[in-house]
Biopython code that builds the backbone (N, CA, C, O; Angstrom):
import numpy as np
from Bio.PDB.StructureBuilder import StructureBuilder

atoms = [
    (1, "GLY", "N", (7.048, 0.203, 15.820)),
    (1, "GLY", "CA", (7.162, 0.299, 14.461)),
    (1, "GLY", "C", (6.657, 1.270, 13.621)),
    (1, "GLY", "O", (6.869, 2.480, 13.697)),
    (2, "SER", "N", (5.727, 0.464, 12.517)),
    (2, "SER", "CA", (5.763, 1.081, 11.284)),
    (2, "SER", "C", (4.253, 0.950, 11.688)),
    (2, "SER", "O", (3.921, 2.105, 11.956)),
    (3, "LEU", "N", (3.347, 0.263, 11.839)),
    (3, "LEU", "CA", (2.437, -0.021, 11.959)),
    (3, "LEU", "C", (1.969, 0.537, 13.560)),
    (3, "LEU", "O", (0.742, 0.628, 13.615)),
    (4, "ARG", "N", (2.249, 0.697, 14.093)),
    (4, "ARG", "CA", (1.973, 1.382, 15.281)),
    (4, "ARG", "C", (2.585, 2.739, 15.418)),
    (4, "ARG", "O", (2.663, 3.393, 16.458)),
    (5, "ASP", "N", (3.165, 3.198, 13.785)),
    (5, "ASP", "CA", (2.628, 4.576, 13.376)),
    (5, "ASP", "C", (1.831, 5.349, 12.165)),
    (5, "ASP", "O", (1.404, 6.496, 12.034)),
    (6, "ALA", "N", (1.838, 4.072, 11.272)),
    (6, "ALA", "CA", (0.559, 3.792, 10.462)),
    (6, "ALA", "C", (-0.825, 4.108, 11.850)),
    (6, "ALA", "O", (-1.600, 5.051, 12.008)),
    (7, "LEU", "N", (-0.686, 3.280, 12.354)),
    (7, "LEU", "CA", (-2.382, 3.617, 13.587)),
    (7, "LEU", "C", (-2.403, 4.694, 14.048)),
    (7, "LEU", "O", (-3.356, 5.023, 14.755)),
    (8, "HIS", "N", (-0.958, 5.900, 13.689)),
    (8, "HIS", "CA", (-1.471, 7.045, 15.119)),
    (8, "HIS", "C", (-1.160, 7.623, 13.796)),
    (8, "HIS", "O", (-1.904, 8.596, 13.918)),
    (9, "THR", "N", (-0.781, 7.735, 12.952)),
    (9, "THR", "CA", (-1.454, 8.854, 12.060)),
    (9, "THR", "C", (-2.963, 8.723, 11.515)),
    (9, "THR", "O", (-3.554, 9.437, 10.706)),
    (10, "ALA", "N", (-3.415, 7.535, 12.246)),
    (10, "ALA", "CA", (-4.727, 7.697, 11.577)),
    (10, "ALA", "C", (-6.133, 7.793, 12.361)),
    (10, "ALA", "O", (-7.254, 7.332, 12.145)),
    (11, "LEU", "N", (-5.624, 8.519, 13.266)),
    (11, "LEU", "CA", (-6.868, 8.342, 14.334)),
    (11, "LEU", "C", (-7.654, 9.036, 14.481)),
    (11, "LEU", "O", (-7.458, 10.228, 14.717)),
    (12, "GLY", "N", (-9.097, 8.345, 14.359)),
    (12, "GLY", "CA", (-9.756, 9.131, 14.470)),
    (12, "GLY", "C", (-10.862, 8.776, 12.455)),
    (12, "GLY", "O", (-11.884, 9.050, 11.826)),
    (13, "ALA", "N", (-9.917, 8.223, 12.423)),
    (13, "ALA", "CA", (-9.518, 7.131, 11.121)),
    (13, "ALA", "C", (-10.365, 5.459, 11.669)),
    (13, "ALA", "O", (-10.680, 5.257, 12.842)),
    (14, "ALA", "N", (-10.550, 4.655, 10.774)),
    (14, "ALA", "CA", (-10.865, 3.204, 11.488)),
    (14, "ALA", "C", (-10.449, 2.608, 9.737)),
    (14, "ALA", "O", (-10.991, 2.247, 8.692)),
    (15, "PRO", "N", (-9.221, 2.814, 10.309)),
    (15, "PRO", "CA", (-8.953, 2.027, 8.881)),
    (15, "PRO", "C", (-8.649, 0.599, 9.350)),
    (15, "PRO", "O", (-8.589, 0.048, 10.449)),
    (16, "LEU", "N", (-8.456, 0.162, 7.865)),
    (16, "LEU", "CA", (-8.510, -1.312, 7.719)),
    (16, "LEU", "C", (-6.689, -2.038, 7.389)),
    (16, "LEU", "O", (-5.807, -1.386, 6.831)),
    (17, "VAL", "N", (-6.573, -3.047, 7.750)),
    (17, "VAL", "CA", (-5.186, -3.141, 7.660)),
    (17, "VAL", "C", (-5.537, -5.013, 6.735)),
    (17, "VAL", "O", (-6.261, -6.001, 6.855)),
    (18, "HIS", "N", (-4.743, -4.623, 6.113)),
    (18, "HIS", "CA", (-4.641, -5.763, 5.409)),
    (18, "HIS", "C", (-3.661, -6.788, 4.661)),
    (18, "HIS", "O", (-3.145, -6.361, 3.628)),
    (19, "SER", "N", (-3.269, -8.419, 5.166)),
    (19, "SER", "CA", (-1.960, -8.864, 4.742)),
    (19, "SER", "C", (-2.835, -10.687, 4.850)),
    (19, "SER", "O", (-3.938, -11.207, 5.020)),
    (20, "ASP", "N", (-1.758, -10.941, 4.669)),
    (20, "ASP", "CA", (-1.922, -12.869, 3.809)),
    (20, "ASP", "C", (-2.046, -13.288, 5.836)),
    (20, "ASP", "O", (-1.856, -12.648, 6.870)),
    (21, "GLN", "N", (-2.452, -14.649, 5.493)),
    (21, "GLN", "CA", (-3.198, -14.949, 6.627)),
    (21, "GLN", "C", (-1.833, -15.618, 7.521)),
    (21, "GLN", "O", (-2.101, -16.706, 8.031)),
    (22, "GLY", "N", (-0.438, -15.114, 7.769)),
    (22, "GLY", "CA", (0.815, -15.664, 8.345)),
    (22, "GLY", "C", (0.174, -15.838, 9.722)),
    (22, "GLY", "O", (-0.883, -15.415, 10.193)),
    (23, "ILE", "N", (1.289, -16.702, 10.282)),
    (23, "ILE", "CA", (0.499, -16.994, 11.517)),
    (23, "ILE", "C", (0.819, -15.477, 12.498)),
    (23, "ILE", "O", (-0.119, -15.190, 13.242)),
    (24, "HIS", "N", (1.899, -14.625, 12.543)),
    (24, "HIS", "CA", (2.752, -13.635, 13.131)),
    (24, "HIS", "C", (0.835, -12.808, 12.850)),
    (24, "HIS", "O", (0.136, -12.601, 13.842)),
    (25, "TYR", "N", (0.468, -12.567, 11.839)),
    (25, "TYR", "CA", (-0.599, -11.533, 11.925)),
    (25, "TYR", "C", (-2.246, -11.951, 12.286)),
    (25, "TYR", "O", (-3.245, -11.251, 12.117)),
    (26, "GLN", "N", (-2.098, -14.110, 13.145)),
    (26, "GLN", "CA", (-2.524, -13.616, 13.453)),
    (26, "GLN", "C", (-3.329, -13.505, 14.950)),
    (26, "GLN", "O", (-4.435, -13.369, 15.473)),
    (27, "HIS", "N", (-1.308, -13.742, 15.318)),
    (27, "HIS", "CA", (-1.566, -13.655, 17.122)),
    (27, "HIS", "C", (-1.986, -12.832, 17.538)),
    (27, "HIS", "O", (-2.269, -11.843, 16.862)),
    (28, "ARG", "N", (-2.177, -12.911, 18.722)),
    (28, "ARG", "CA", (-2.986, -12.531, 19.764)),
    (28, "ARG", "C", (-2.403, -10.654, 20.289)),
    (28, "ARG", "O", (-2.991, -9.919, 21.082)),
    (29, "SER", "N", (-1.420, -10.423, 19.700)),
    (29, "SER", "CA", (-1.179, -9.390, 20.317)),
    (29, "SER", "C", (-1.231, -7.993, 18.847)),
    (29, "SER", "O", (-1.561, -6.824, 18.648)),
    (30, "TRP", "N", (-0.646, -9.192, 18.164)),
    (30, "TRP", "CA", (-1.296, -8.638, 16.167)),
    (30, "TRP", "C", (-2.433, -7.309, 16.400)),
    (30, "TRP", "O", (-2.524, -6.083, 16.330)),
    (31, "ARG", "N", (-3.270, -8.670, 16.760)),
    (31, "ARG", "CA", (-5.074, -8.357, 16.854)),
    (31, "ARG", "C", (-5.628, -7.563, 17.891)),
    (31, "ARG", "O", (-6.620, -6.936, 17.517)),
    (32, "SER", "N", (-5.254, -7.362, 19.259)),
    (32, "SER", "CA", (-4.912, -6.491, 20.099)),
    (32, "SER", "C", (-4.397, -5.460, 19.716)),
    (32, "SER", "O", (-4.956, -4.409, 20.029)),
    (33, "LEU", "N", (-3.063, -5.410, 18.850)),
    (33, "LEU", "CA", (-3.204, -4.533, 18.485)),
    (33, "LEU", "C", (-4.161, -3.070, 17.704)),
    (33, "LEU", "O", (-4.636, -1.950, 17.895)),
    (34, "LEU", "N", (-3.993, -3.927, 16.952)),
    (34, "LEU", "CA", (-5.218, -2.726, 15.484)),
    (34, "LEU", "C", (-6.251, -3.294, 16.296)),
    (34, "LEU", "O", (-6.284, -4.409, 15.776)),
    (35, "ALA", "N", (-7.410, -3.341, 17.503)),
    (35, "ALA", "CA", (-8.360, -3.411, 18.057)),
    (35, "ALA", "C", (-8.511, -2.773, 18.458)),
    (35, "ALA", "O", (-9.512, -2.177, 18.058)),
    (36, "ALA", "N", (-7.699, -2.071, 19.782)),
    (36, "ALA", "CA", (-7.231, -1.344, 20.266)),
    (36, "ALA", "C", (-6.823, 0.624, 19.721)),
    (36, "ALA", "O", (-6.572, 1.679, 20.304)),
    (37, "ALA", "N", (-7.013, 0.036, 17.994)),
    (37, "ALA", "CA", (-6.420, 1.330, 17.013)),
    (37, "ALA", "C", (-7.853, 1.822, 16.672)),
    (37, "ALA", "O", (-8.238, 2.990, 16.626)),
    (38, "GLY", "N", (-8.656, 0.537, 16.411)),
    (38, "GLY", "CA", (-10.268, 0.874, 16.347)),
    (38, "GLY", "C", (-9.746, 0.465, 14.251)),
    (38, "GLY", "O", (-10.192, 0.674, 13.123)),
    (39, "ALA", "N", (-8.785, -0.075, 14.807)),
    (39, "ALA", "CA", (-8.715, -0.484, 12.930)),
    (39, "ALA", "C", (-9.608, -2.043, 13.203)),
    (39, "ALA", "O", (-10.062, -2.548, 14.230)),
    (40, "SER", "N", (-9.593, -2.560, 11.537)),
    (40, "SER", "CA", (-10.241, -3.768, 11.044)),
    (40, "SER", "C", (-8.766, -4.241, 10.410)),
    (40, "SER", "O", (-7.787, -3.608, 10.014)),
    (41, "GLN", "N", (-9.081, -5.629, 10.506)),
    (41, "GLN", "CA", (-8.025, -6.752, 10.130)),
    (41, "GLN", "C", (-8.941, -7.549, 8.708)),
    (41, "GLN", "O", (-10.127, -7.878, 8.705)),
    (42, "SER", "N", (-7.983, -7.691, 7.646)),
    (42, "SER", "CA", (-8.882, -8.301, 6.983)),
    (42, "SER", "C", (-7.139, -9.097, 6.178)),
    (42, "SER", "O", (-5.984, -8.677, 6.102)),
    (43, "MET", "N", (-7.875, -10.438, 5.708)),
    (43, "MET", "CA", (-6.677, -10.992, 5.300)),
    (43, "MET", "C", (-7.029, -11.189, 4.039)),
    (43, "MET", "O", (-7.553, -10.339, 3.319)),
    (44, "SER", "N", (-6.682, -12.606, 3.650)),
    (44, "SER", "CA", (-6.046, -13.144, 2.237)),
    (44, "SER", "C", (-6.786, -14.141, 2.619)),
    (44, "SER", "O", (-6.804, -14.565, 3.774)),
    (45, "ARG", "N", (-7.578, -14.673, 1.506)),
    (45, "ARG", "CA", (-7.752, -16.683, 2.327)),
    (45, "ARG", "C", (-6.935, -17.172, 1.694)),
    (45, "ARG", "O", (-6.018, -16.834, 0.946)),
    (46, "LYS", "N", (-7.589, -18.472, 2.276)),
    (46, "LYS", "CA", (-6.332, -19.132, 2.339)),
    (46, "LYS", "C", (-5.815, -20.003, 0.933)),
    (46, "LYS", "O", (-6.345, -21.059, 0.587)),
    (47, "GLY", "N", (-5.028, -19.549, 0.427)),
    (47, "GLY", "CA", (-4.084, -20.568, -1.038)),
    (47, "GLY", "C", (-3.974, -19.852, -1.536)),
    (47, "GLY", "O", (-2.965, -20.069, -2.207)),
    (48, "ASN", "N", (-4.670, -18.174, -1.951)),
    (48, "ASN", "CA", (-5.453, -17.303, -3.187)),
    (48, "ASN", "C", (-4.681, -15.951, -2.678)),
    (48, "ASN", "O", (-4.900, -15.062, -1.855)),
    (49, "CYS", "N", (-3.759, -16.252, -3.527)),
    (49, "CYS", "CA", (-2.394, -15.088, -3.500)),
    (49, "CYS", "C", (-2.988, -13.894, -4.749)),
    (49, "CYS", "O", (-2.628, -12.747, -5.013)),
    (50, "HIS", "N", (-3.842, -14.619, -5.211)),
    (50, "HIS", "CA", (-4.692, -12.901, -6.103)),
    (50, "HIS", "C", (-4.463, -12.320, -5.107)),
    (50, "HIS", "O", (-3.426, -11.673, -4.958)),
    (51, "ASP", "N", (-5.687, -12.459, -3.911)),
    (51, "ASP", "CA", (-5.702, -11.476, -2.959)),
    (51, "ASP", "C", (-5.391, -9.846, -3.038)),
    (51, "ASP", "O", (-6.002, -8.779, -3.081)),
    (52, "ASN", "N", (-4.338, -10.247, -3.029)),
    (52, "ASN", "CA", (-3.121, -9.111, -2.648)),
    (52, "ASN", "C", (-2.372, -8.910, -4.216)),
    (52, "ASN", "O", (-1.599, -7.953, -4.265)),
    (53, "ALA", "N", (-2.459, -9.362, -4.932)),
    (53, "ALA", "CA", (-2.429, -9.011, -6.189)),
    (53, "ALA", "C", (-1.254, -8.337, -7.554)),
    (53, "ALA", "O", (-0.271, -8.444, -8.288)),
    (54, "ILE", "N", (-3.012, -7.248, -6.785)),
    (54, "ILE", "CA", (-3.075, -5.851, -7.215)),
    (54, "ILE", "C", (-1.447, -5.472, -6.446)),
    (54, "ILE", "O", (-0.382, -5.758, -6.993)),
    (55, "ILE", "N", (-1.568, -4.734, -4.994)),
    (55, "ILE", "CA", (-0.585, -4.146, -4.113)),
    (55, "ILE", "C", (0.956, -4.668, -4.193)),
    (55, "ILE", "O", (1.940, -3.934, -4.099)),
    (56, "GLU", "N", (0.980, -6.468, -4.437)),
    (56, "GLU", "CA", (2.076, -6.934, -4.484)),
    (56, "GLU", "C", (3.170, -6.375, -5.969)),
    (56, "GLU", "O", (4.397, -6.401, -6.068)),
    (57, "ASN", "N", (1.914, -5.816, -7.149)),
    (57, "ASN", "CA", (2.585, -6.186, -7.889)),
    (57, "ASN", "C", (3.075, -4.379, -8.303)),
    (57, "ASN", "O", (4.109, -3.970, -8.832)),
    (58, "PHE", "N", (1.894, -3.634, -7.823)),
    (58, "PHE", "CA", (3.038, -1.744, -7.637)),
    (58, "PHE", "C", (4.066, -2.186, -6.394)),
    (58, "PHE", "O", (5.101, -1.520, -6.366)),
    (59, "PHE", "N", (3.933, -3.195, -5.382)),
    (59, "PHE", "CA", (5.396, -2.939, -4.096)),
    (59, "PHE", "C", (6.492, -3.940, -5.304)),
    (59, "PHE", "O", (7.244, -4.624, -4.610)),
    (60, "GLY", "N", (6.701, -4.131, -6.483)),
    (60, "GLY", "CA", (7.409, -4.982, -7.171)),
    (60, "GLY", "C", (7.771, -3.719, -7.972)),
    (60, "GLY", "O", (8.967, -3.623, -8.247)),
    (61, "HIS", "N", (7.032, -2.817, -8.361)),
    (61, "HIS", "CA", (7.223, -1.361, -8.844)),
    (61, "HIS", "C", (8.663, -0.336, -8.254)),
    (61, "HIS", "O", (9.762, 0.172, -8.478)),
    (62, "LEU", "N", (7.574, -0.573, -7.376)),
    (62, "LEU", "CA", (8.098, 0.444, -6.463)),
    (62, "LEU", "C", (9.596, 0.293, -6.272)),
    (62, "LEU", "O", (10.473, 0.892, -6.895)),
    (63, "LYS", "N", (9.753, -0.648, -5.263)),
    (63, "LYS", "CA", (11.149, -1.411, -5.426)),
    (63, "LYS", "C", (12.328, -1.285, -6.589)),
    (63, "LYS", "O", (13.499, -0.930, -6.453)),
    (64, "ALA", "N", (11.486, -1.772, -7.984)),
    (64, "ALA", "CA", (12.692, -2.375, -9.632)),
    (64, "ALA", "C", (13.144, -0.192, -9.632)),
    (64, "ALA", "O", (14.111, 0.569, -9.628)),
    (65, "GLU", "N", (11.554, -0.173, -9.639)),
    (65, "GLU", "CA", (11.684, 1.509, -10.339)),
    (65, "GLU", "C", (11.994, 2.940, -9.359)),
    (65, "GLU", "O", (12.485, 3.911, -9.934)),
    (66, "MET", "N", (11.689, 3.026, -7.860)),
    (66, "MET", "CA", (12.266, 3.562, -7.442)),
    (66, "MET", "C", (13.968, 3.530, -6.294)),
    (66, "MET", "O", (14.942, 4.284, -6.277)),
    (67, "PHE", "N", (13.690, 2.539, -5.655)),
    (67, "PHE", "CA", (14.454, 1.659, -4.691)),
    (67, "PHE", "C", (15.557, 2.084, -4.927)),
    (67, "PHE", "O", (16.285, 3.072, -4.829)),
    (68, "HIS", "N", (15.446, 0.250, -5.547)),
    (68, "HIS", "CA", (16.718, -0.444, -5.662)),
    (68, "HIS", "C", (17.380, 0.574, -7.107)),
    (68, "HIS", "O", (16.750, 1.284, -7.891)),
    (69, "PRO", "N", (18.519, 0.349, -7.051)),
    (69, "PRO", "CA", (19.141, 0.638, -6.233)),
    (69, "PRO", "C", (19.722, 1.664, -5.412)),
    (69, "PRO", "O", (20.852, 1.296, -5.091)),
    (70, "THR", "N", (19.419, 2.889, -4.890)),
    (70, "THR", "CA", (19.686, 4.113, -4.140)),
    (70, "THR", "C", (19.281, 3.380, -3.242)),
    (70, "THR", "O", (18.490, 2.507, -2.887)),
    (71, "ARG", "N", (20.423, 4.301, -2.899)),
    (71, "ARG", "CA", (20.537, 4.486, -0.728)),
    (71, "ARG", "C", (19.872, 5.706, -0.136)),
    (71, "ARG", "O", (20.443, 6.741, -0.480)),
    (72, "PHE", "N", (18.912, 5.869, 0.593)),
    (72, "PHE", "CA", (18.832, 6.623, 0.880)),
    (72, "PHE", "C", (19.534, 7.149, 2.154)),
    (72, "PHE", "O", (19.829, 6.215, 2.900)),
    (73, "ASP", "N", (19.887, 8.352, 2.622)),
    (73, "ASP", "CA", (20.440, 8.427, 3.908)),
    (73, "ASP", "C", (19.774, 9.080, 5.181)),
    (73, "ASP", "O", (20.242, 9.699, 6.137)),
    (74, "SER", "N", (18.179, 8.605, 4.729)),
    (74, "SER", "CA", (17.562, 9.068, 6.392)),
    (74, "SER", "C", (16.087, 8.612, 6.166)),
    (74, "SER", "O", (15.681, 8.165, 5.094)),
    (75, "ILE", "N", (15.800, 8.671, 6.589)),
    (75, "ILE", "CA", (13.272, 7.818, 6.796)),
    (75, "ILE", "C", (12.776, 8.742, 5.910)),
    (75, "ILE", "O", (12.092, 8.677, 4.888)),
    (76, "THR", "N", (13.458, 9.915, 6.767)),
    (76, "THR", "CA", (12.574, 11.468, 6.006)),
    (76, "THR", "C", (13.031, 11.041, 3.853)),
    (76, "THR", "O", (12.355, 10.716, 2.876)),
    (77, "THR", "N", (14.610, 11.341, 4.139)),
    (77, "THR", "CA", (14.808, 11.378, 2.158)),
    (77, "THR", "C", (13.432, 9.473, 1.456)),
    (77, "THR", "O", (12.633, 9.358, 0.527)),
    (78, "LEU", "N", (13.721, 8.865, 2.135)),
    (78, "LEU", "CA", (12.946, 7.751, 2.293)),
    (78, "LEU", "C", (12.005, 7.974, 2.555)),
    (78, "LEU", "O", (11.474, 7.312, 1.663)),
    (79, "ASP", "N", (11.089, 8.445, 3.144)),
    (79, "ASP", "CA", (9.337, 8.617, 3.600)),
    (79, "ASP", "C", (9.365, 9.863, 1.646)),
    (79, "ASP", "O", (8.863, 9.452, 0.600)),
    (80, "THR", "N", (9.634, 10.391, 1.705)),
    (80, "THR", "CA", (9.546, 11.339, 1.042)),
    (80, "THR", "C", (9.444, 10.991, -0.761)),
    (80, "THR", "O", (8.694, 11.502, -1.593)),
    (81, "ALA", "N", (10.339, 10.100, -0.905)),
    (81, "ALA", "CA", (11.012, 9.053, -2.214)),
    (81, "ALA", "C", (9.848, 8.253, -2.373)),
    (81, "ALA", "O", (9.763, 7.584, -3.403)),
    (82, "ILE", "N", (8.564, 8.189, -1.184)),
    (82, "ILE", "CA", (8.177, 7.219, -1.718)),
    (82, "ILE", "C", (6.415, 8.160, -1.833)),
    (82, "ILE", "O", (5.657, 7.934, -2.776)),
    (83, "HIS", "N", (6.159, 8.886, -1.016)),
    (83, "HIS", "CA", (5.119, 9.771, -2.238)),
    (83, "HIS", "C", (5.668, 10.364, -3.165)),
    (83, "HIS", "O", (5.322, 10.191, -4.334)),
    (84, "ASP", "N", (6.653, 11.195, -2.796)),
    (84, "ASP", "CA", (6.338, 11.548, -4.492)),
    (84, "ASP", "C", (6.550, 10.537, -5.461)),
    (84, "ASP", "O", (6.184, 10.818, -6.602)),
    (85, "TYR", "N", (7.004, 9.542, -5.289)),
    (85, "TYR", "CA", (6.778, 8.082, -6.021)),
    (85, "TYR", "C", (5.383, 7.909, -6.305)),
    (85, "TYR", "O", (4.969, 7.919, -7.464)),
    (86, "ILE", "N", (4.589, 7.741, -5.251)),
    (86, "ILE", "CA", (3.494, 7.192, -5.307)),
    (86, "ILE", "C", (2.483, 8.689, -5.916)),
    (86, "ILE", "O", (1.338, 8.381, -6.246)),
    (87, "THR", "N", (2.796, 9.981, -6.042)),
    (87, "THR", "CA", (2.615, 10.428, -6.545)),
    (87, "THR", "C", (2.590, 10.367, -7.870)),
    (87, "THR", "O", (1.465, 10.317, -8.368)),
    (88, "TRP", "N", (3.666, 10.355, -8.715)),
    (88, "TRP", "CA", (4.518, 10.010, -9.387)),
    (88, "TRP", "C", (2.800, 9.042, -10.404)),
    (88, "TRP", "O", (1.827, 9.432, -11.049)),
    (89, "TRP", "N", (3.244, 7.998, -10.045)),
    (89, "TRP", "CA", (2.936, 6.246, -9.977)),
    (89, "TRP", "C", (0.928, 7.547, -10.806)),
    (89, "TRP", "O", (0.675, 7.921, -11.951)),
    (90, "ASN", "N", (0.136, 7.730, -9.504)),
    (90, "ASN", "CA", (-1.011, 7.711, -9.878)),
    (90, "ASN", "C", (-1.649, 8.819, -11.165)),
    (90, "ASN", "O", (-2.720, 8.730, -11.766)),
    (91, "THR", "N", (-0.260, 10.135, -11.344)),
    (91, "THR", "CA", (-0.732, 11.091, -12.066)),
    (91, "THR", "C", (0.143, 11.015, -13.597)),
    (91, "THR", "O", (-0.144, 11.678, -14.593)),
    (92, "ASP", "N", (1.345, 9.962, -13.473)),
    (92, "ASP", "CA", (2.409, 10.629, -14.898)),
    (92, "ASP", "C", (2.558, 8.782, -15.436)),
    (92, "ASP", "O", (2.835, 8.267, -16.518)),
    (93, "ARG", "N", (2.211, 8.205, -14.054)),
    (93, "ARG", "CA", (2.663, 6.963, -15.500)),
    (93, "ARG", "C", (1.848, 6.332, -15.977)),
    (93, "ARG", "O", (1.051, 5.756, -15.236)),
    (94, "SER", "N", (1.725, 6.185, -17.679)),
    (94, "SER", "CA", (0.884, 5.197, -18.283)),
    (94, "SER", "C", (1.406, 3.928, -17.919)),
    (94, "SER", "O", (2.547, 3.514, -17.717)),
    (95, "GLN", "N", (0.325, 3.441, -17.889)),
    (95, "GLN", "CA", (-0.160, 1.633, -17.443)),
    (95, "GLN", "C", (-0.691, 1.236, -19.036)),
    (95, "GLN", "O", (-1.325, 1.908, -19.849)),
    (96, "ALA", "N", (-0.030, -0.450, -19.123)),
    (96, "ALA", "CA", (-0.983, -0.324, -20.169)),
    (96, "ALA", "C", (-2.371, -1.729, -19.569)),
    (96, "ALA", "O", (-3.234, -2.297, -20.240)),
    (97, "ARG", "N", (-1.995, -1.864, -17.971)),
    (97, "ARG", "CA", (-3.343, -2.136, -18.479)),
    (97, "ARG", "C", (-4.376, -0.957, -17.970)),
    (97, "ARG", "O", (-5.502, -1.366, -17.688)),
    (98, "LEU", "N", (-4.200, 0.074, -17.858)),
    (98, "LEU", "CA", (-5.070, 0.904, -18.105)),
    (98, "LEU", "C", (-5.015, 1.419, -19.952)),
    (98, "LEU", "O", (-4.776, 2.623, -20.045)),
    (99, "GLU", "N", (-5.098, 1.087, -20.599)),
    (99, "GLU", "CA", (-5.016, 1.411, -22.553)),
    (99, "GLU", "C", (-3.892, 2.703, -21.909)),
    (99, "GLU", "O", (-4.036, 3.785, -22.478)),
    (100, "GLY", "N", (-3.045, 2.673, -21.032)),
    (100, "GLY", "CA", (-1.295, 3.613, -21.667)),
    (100, "GLY", "C", (-1.268, 5.100, -20.567)),
    (100, "GLY", "O", (-0.348, 5.859, -20.261)),
    (101, "MET", "N", (-3.396, 5.042, -20.011)),
    (101, "MET", "CA", (-3.365, 5.933, -18.711)),
    (101, "MET", "C", (-2.878, 6.169, -17.462)),
    (101, "MET", "O", (-3.755, 5.956, -16.625)),
    (102, "SER", "N", (-2.471, 6.307, -17.274)),
    (102, "SER", "CA", (-2.127, 6.840, -15.662)),
    (102, "SER", "C", (-3.269, 6.169, -15.016)),
    (102, "SER", "O", (-4.167, 5.768, -15.756)),
    (103, "PRO", "N", (-3.406, 5.921, -13.272)),
    (103, "PRO", "CA", (-5.177, 6.221, -12.558)),
    (103, "PRO", "C", (-5.568, 6.691, -13.218)),
    (103, "PRO", "O", (-6.533, 6.423, -13.932)),
    (104, "VAL", "N", (-4.596, 7.967, -13.145)),
    (104, "VAL", "CA", (-6.088, 9.729, -12.485)),
    (104, "VAL", "C", (-6.614, 9.651, -14.342)),
    (104, "VAL", "O", (-7.749, 9.791, -14.799)),
    (105, "GLN", "N", (-6.013, 9.525, -14.683)),
    (105, "GLN", "CA", (-6.248, 9.836, -16.631)),
    (105, "GLN", "C", (-7.743, 9.029, -16.588)),
    (105, "GLN", "O", (-8.843, 9.313, -17.060)),
    (106, "TYR", "N", (-7.231, 7.864, -15.776)),
    (106, "TYR", "CA", (-9.029, 6.795, -16.430)),
    (106, "TYR", "C", (-9.732, 6.749, -16.324)),
    (106, "TYR", "O", (-10.693, 6.315, -16.959)),
    (107, "ARG", "N", (-9.412, 7.653, -14.511)),
    (107, "ARG", "CA", (-10.496, 7.670, -13.455)),
    (107, "ARG", "C", (-11.451, 8.675, -14.142)),
    (107, "ARG", "O", (-12.671, 8.550, -14.254)),
    (108, "ALA", "N", (-10.642, 9.741, -14.602)),
    (108, "ALA", "CA", (-11.454, 10.970, -15.249)),
    (108, "ALA", "C", (-12.245, 10.665, -16.887)),
    (108, "ALA", "O", (-13.224, 11.241, -17.362)),
    (109, "HIS", "N", (-11.256, 9.352, -17.593)),
    (109, "HIS", "CA", (-12.430, 8.955, -18.618)),
    (109, "HIS", "C", (-13.210, 8.453, -18.340)),
    (109, "HIS", "O", (-14.316, 8.950, -18.554)),
    (110, "ALA", "N", (-13.086, 6.985, -17.606)),
    (110, "ALA", "CA", (-13.857, 6.034, -16.922)),
    (110, "ALA", "C", (-14.977, 7.556, -16.742)),
    (110, "ALA", "O", (-15.471, 8.106, -17.726)),
    (111, "LEU", "N", (-15.213, 8.041, -15.259)),
    (111, "LEU", "CA", (-16.390, 8.360, -15.950)),
    (111, "LEU", "C", (-16.885, 9.603, -16.357)),
    (111, "LEU", "O", (-17.968, 10.044, -15.970)),
    (112, "ALA", "N", (-15.762, 10.468, -17.499)),
    (112, "ALA", "CA", (-16.393, 11.246, -18.566)),
    (112, "ALA", "C", (-17.585, 10.511, -18.846)),
    (112, "ALA", "O", (-18.660, 11.092, -18.693)),
    (113, "ALA", "N", (-17.564, 9.283, -19.245)),
    (113, "ALA", "CA", (-17.888, 8.410, -20.130)),
    (113, "ALA", "C", (-19.225, 7.532, -20.149)),
    (113, "ALA", "O", (-19.421, 6.725, -21.057)),
]
sb = StructureBuilder()
sb.init_structure("model")
sb.init_model(0)
sb.init_chain("A")
sb.init_seg("    ")
for serial, (resi, resn, name, xyz) in enumerate(atoms, 1):
    if name == "N":
        sb.init_residue(resn, " ", resi, " ")
    sb.init_atom(name, np.array(xyz, "f"), 0.0, 1.0, " ", f" {name:<3s}", serial, name[0])
structure = sb.get_structure()
């Protein structure tokens, strides 16, 4: 599945896999898969939805702005669209919480200060 693909892509790295505390993320098979890949497991604190708030916000925007209602004819087309969206999000999309700058612009601004 997609986790196996991601872990395979990260060969030689020590990936960190973050999830909530769902029972499937606590299952022996999941933990064994991560351990075999040299990955560390990170979980949200119990009952604390704020641990995932930033990434959940990003995925909400990705689904609303890129995914829905588009139908992709292949995984390759979807993969390209996701990579293009992430590049756009980081370099061009202005964000109110970042004083109207993109993440790359905000970081450069902060480092220059």
